[in-house]
VEXVEX-43157 format. One record per residue (C-alpha): x, y, z; residue in one letter. Coordinates in steps of 0.2 Angstrom, whole numbers, plus 5000, padded with zeros to 4 digits. Example, Ala and Ser with C-alpha at 12.3 -4.5 7.8 and 13.67 -1.06 7.14 Angstrom:
BEGIN
5062 4978 5039 a .
5068 4995 5036 s .
//
This chain:
BEGIN
5670 5557 5524 m .
5672 5575 5522 l .
5692 5575 5519 w .
5692 5558 5511 g .
5679 5565 5500 g .
5691 5579 5496 a .
5708 5568 5493 g .
5698 5557 5483 y .
5692 5572 5472 q .
5709 5580 5473 g .
5719 5563 5466 s .
5704 5560 5453 s .
5706 5577 5446 r .
5725 5577 5446 k .
5727 5562 5437 r .
5714 5569 5423 q .
5718 5585 5421 c .
5732 5592 5412 n .
5740 5612 5412 g .
5729 5624 5422 r .
5717 5611 5426 n .
5728 5604 5437 r .
5725 5619 5448 f .
5706 5614 5450 a .
5711 5603 5466 v .
5715 5620 5476 i .
5694 5624 5479 p .
5691 5606 5484 v .
5702 5608 5498 f .
5698 5626 5503 l .
5679 5619 5503 i .
5684 5606 5516 a .
5695 5617 5525 l .
5680 5630 5528 i .
5665 5615 5530 i .
5679 5608 5544 t .
5681 5625 5551 l .
5663 5630 5551 v .
5659 5613 5561 l .
5674 5616 5576 i .
5671 5634 5579 f .
5650 5634 5578 f .
5645 5618 5587 p .
5627 5612 5584 r .
5623 5609 5605 a .
5631 5617 5618 s .
5648 5610 5627 e .
5637 5610 5644 t .
5622 5596 5644 p .
5606 5603 5650 s .
5598 5593 5663 t .
5590 5578 5661 v .
5571 5574 5668 t .
5568 5556 5673 q .
5555 5549 5660 v .
5545 5536 5667 v .
5537 5523 5654 i .
5521 5517 5658 v .
5513 5501 5650 d .
5495 5504 5648 t .
5490 5491 5638 f .
5499 5476 5648 f .
5482 5467 5652 i .
5476 5468 5633 g .
5490 5463 5627 r .
5493 5447 5640 y .
5475 5443 5635 f .
5479 5444 5614 l .
5495 5434 5618 v .
5484 5419 5630 s .
5472 5420 5616 i .
5484 5417 5602 l .
5493 5404 5612 g .
5477 5394 5613 v .
5471 5396 5595 i .
5490 5389 5592 f .
5488 5374 5603 l .
5472 5370 5597 a .
5478 5369 5578 s .
5494 5360 5583 l .
5481 5346 5592 f .
5469 5349 5575 l .
5483 5345 5564 v .
5489 5330 5572 l .
5472 5318 5568 p .
5466 5328 5552 f .
5485 5327 5543 h .
5497 5316 5551 m .
5485 5301 5554 l .
5477 5301 5539 e .
5475 5282 5532 p .
5485 5277 5519 v .
5476 5262 5511 y .
5487 5250 5499 a .
5486 5246 5483 k .
5479 5231 5477 p .
5494 5219 5470 l .
5486 5211 5455 r .
5471 5218 5448 a .
5459 5203 5441 r .
//
């Protein structure tokens, strides 16, 4: 990304500038070169990885979560069975054909 941005800056500055301003491209590439060299010679992490201790993940809320899911399942099934008689099976009354 660094060198892509430097190339984009350089090409856009080279097209737009005339005369001495064309040399404004040089500092962009020098800054990109300096950043690259600093990142290569001074890495953030060490070359050798440190020893990794195993982290044991313990689910302490398993019973509570199981209880909540079972209660929500019962509520869902009850609501499905209540939708059937009160919404789906409502009688639709026919309108009279002729009113006298």
